[in-house]
C-alpha positions as CSV (number, residue, x, y, z in Angstrom):
1,X,0.6,4.7,-1.9
2,X,3.4,2.9,-0.2
3,X,1.9,-0.6,-1.0
4,X,1.2,0.4,-4.6
5,X,4.8,1.6,-4.9
6,X,6.1,-1.4,-3.3
7,X,4.2,-3.7,-5.5
8,X,5.4,-1.6,-8.8
9,X,9.1,-1.1,-7.5
10,X,10.2,-4.2,-5.4
11,X,13.8,-2.5,-5.1
12,X,12.3,0.7,-3.7
13,X,10.0,-1.5,-1.5
14,X,13.1,-3.4,0.1
15,X,14.8,-0.3,0.7
16,X,12.0,1.2,2.8
17,X,11.8,-1.8,4.7
18,X,15.5,-2.1,5.2
19,X,15.5,1.4,6.5
20,X,12.9,0.7,9.0
21,X,14.1,-2.4,10.1
22,X,15.5,-1.6,13.6
23,X,16.4,1.3,15.9
24,X,20.1,1.1,14.6
25,X,19.0,1.6,11.1
26,X,15.6,3.5,11.1
27,X,15.5,6.9,9.5
28,X,14.1,9.4,11.6
29,X,11.8,10.7,9.2
30,X,10.5,6.9,8.1
31,X,9.8,6.7,11.9
32,X,7.9,9.8,12.4
33,X,6.3,10.2,9.3
34,X,2.5,9.1,10.2
35,X,2.6,11.3,13.3
36,X,1.4,14.5,11.8
37,X,-1.3,12.7,10.0
38,X,-2.5,10.9,13.2
39,X,-2.4,14.2,15.4
40,X,-4.6,15.9,12.3
41,X,-7.1,12.9,12.4
42,X,-7.3,12.8,16.1
43,X,-8.0,16.8,16.1
44,X,-10.7,16.5,13.6
45,X,-12.4,13.8,15.3
46,X,-11.7,11.4,12.6
47,X,-9.5,9.2,14.6
48,X,-10.1,8.0,18.3
49,X,-6.9,6.8,20.2
50,X,-5.4,7.1,23.3
51,X,-1.9,7.6,22.8
52,X,0.1,9.0,19.5
53,X,3.0,6.8,20.1
54,X,0.7,3.8,20.1
55,X,-1.1,4.7,17.1
56,X,2.1,5.3,15.3
57,X,3.5,1.9,16.3
58,X,0.3,0.4,15.3
59,X,0.6,2.0,11.3
60,X,4.4,1.5,11.3
61,X,4.2,-1.8,12.2
62,X,1.4,-2.7,10.1
63,X,2.9,-1.2,6.9
64,X,6.2,-2.7,7.4
65,X,4.5,-6.2,7.8
66,X,2.1,-5.5,4.7
67,X,5.2,-4.3,2.5
68,X,7.2,-7.6,3.5
69,X,4.4,-9.8,2.6
70,X,3.9,-8.0,-0.8
71,X,7.4,-8.4,-1.4
72,X,7.7,-12.1,-0.4
73,X,4.3,-13.5,-1.0
74,X,1.5,-13.7,-3.0
75,X,-1.7,-11.9,-2.2
76,X,-4.9,-11.1,-3.6
77,X,-5.3,-7.5,-5.5
78,X,-7.6,-6.4,-2.7
79,X,-5.1,-7.2,0.1
80,X,-3.8,-3.4,0.3
81,X,-7.3,-2.2,0.5
82,X,-8.3,-4.5,3.2
83,X,-5.4,-3.7,5.3
84,X,-5.6,-0.3,5.0
85,X,-9.6,-0.2,5.9
86,X,-8.2,-2.6,8.9
87,X,-5.9,0.2,10.0
88,X,-8.5,3.0,10.0
89,X,-11.1,0.9,11.5
90,X,-8.4,0.3,14.5
91,X,-7.9,4.2,14.6
92,X,-11.6,4.7,15.3
93,X,-13.0,5.3,11.7
94,X,-16.6,3.6,11.3
95,X,-16.6,0.8,8.8
96,X,-18.5,2.6,5.9
97,X,-16.4,5.6,5.9
98,X,-13.1,3.2,6.1
99,X,-14.7,1.4,3.0
100,X,-15.4,4.8,1.3
101,X,-11.9,6.1,2.0
102,X,-10.2,3.0,0.8
103,X,-12.4,3.0,-2.7
104,X,-10.8,6.5,-3.5
105,X,-8.0,6.6,-6.3
106,X,-4.6,6.5,-5.1
107,X,-3.2,9.9,-5.6
108,X,0.0,9.9,-8.0
109,X,3.1,11.1,-7.0
110,X,5.4,12.8,-9.7
């Protein structure tokens, strides 16, 4: 959803990107946002990782780089899905399941 929103609204994308730029400007909500989902995935045996902080840093860092690339460079329409599949795989999701998940429609926020 973040990638789709950044593509559709670059101003929003740059704002989110800039808020997560370093410890001096990062919003605590942005930094800890994926933690509850990561814990839930681990508890449900959907994810397999050793350290919550490492998993969070993987997700946050990858999303930041992906957003920056989408805002500054041309990427294929499948870039976001490929990046999300790689993240899921890194978190321990099997390849077929990761492919199924990224093929689902992106929920629309009102």
